[in-house]
C-alpha positions as CSV (number, residue, x, y, z in Angstrom):
1,M,14.6,20.7,-7.2
2,D,17.6,22.3,-7.4
3,L,18.7,23.8,-4.1
4,T,21.8,25.5,-4.8
5,G,20.8,29.0,-5.2
6,A,19.0,28.9,-2.0
7,R,19.8,31.7,0.9
8,W,19.0,30.4,4.1
9,H,18.4,32.5,6.9
10,K,16.8,32.0,10.3
11,S,14.7,34.4,12.8
12,T,17.2,37.0,14.8
13,K,15.3,35.7,18.1
14,S,17.2,32.3,17.4
15,G,19.6,31.5,19.6
16,G,23.1,30.4,19.2
17,N,23.0,27.2,20.4
18,G,21.5,25.3,17.4
19,G,18.4,24.3,19.5
20,N,15.2,24.0,17.9
21,C,14.8,26.5,14.8
22,V,14.2,26.2,11.4
23,E,15.6,27.9,8.2
24,V,14.0,29.5,5.2
25,A,14.5,30.5,2.1
26,G,12.8,32.4,-0.1
27,N,14.4,33.5,-3.1
28,L,13.8,31.0,-5.5
29,P,11.4,31.7,-7.9
30,G,7.4,30.4,-6.6
31,V,8.2,28.6,-3.8
32,V,9.6,28.8,0.1
33,L,11.7,26.3,1.7
34,V,11.6,25.5,5.1
35,R,14.6,23.3,6.7
36,D,15.6,22.4,10.3
37,T,18.9,23.7,11.5
38,K,19.7,20.4,13.3
39,D,19.7,18.4,10.3
40,R,20.3,20.7,7.0
41,D,21.0,17.6,5.0
42,G,18.0,16.5,5.3
43,G,14.4,17.2,4.1
44,V,13.1,20.3,3.0
45,L,9.4,21.5,3.1
46,V,8.7,23.1,0.4
47,F,5.6,25.9,0.1
48,T,4.1,28.2,-2.7
49,P,4.7,32.0,-1.2
50,A,1.1,32.0,-0.3
51,A,1.1,29.1,1.7
52,W,3.8,30.0,3.8
53,Q,2.1,33.7,3.7
54,G,-0.9,32.0,5.8
55,F,1.1,30.1,7.9
56,V,3.2,33.1,9.1
57,E,0.3,35.3,9.7
58,F,-1.6,32.1,11.5
59,A,1.3,32.0,13.8
60,R,1.8,35.5,14.4
61,E,-2.4,35.9,15.3
62,A,-1.7,32.5,17.8
63,A,1.3,34.2,19.8
64,C,-0.7,37.2,19.9
65,A,-3.4,35.1,21.2
66,D,-1.4,33.4,24.1
67,K,-0.3,37.0,25.9
């Protein structure tokens, strides 16, 4: 998969220390890419947009349940 056009971003809530962060690229057709900021040249996880949206919704609900 050619990733040269991927536009990576991380959460604005992420600290600037490069800690436990992931970057997401959602600009390529039909896929959402996720990588570790500590190893940008390492592996990339590939999700369908529907699977990624399901994960985000689950994480959001879980975070709200912990409050």
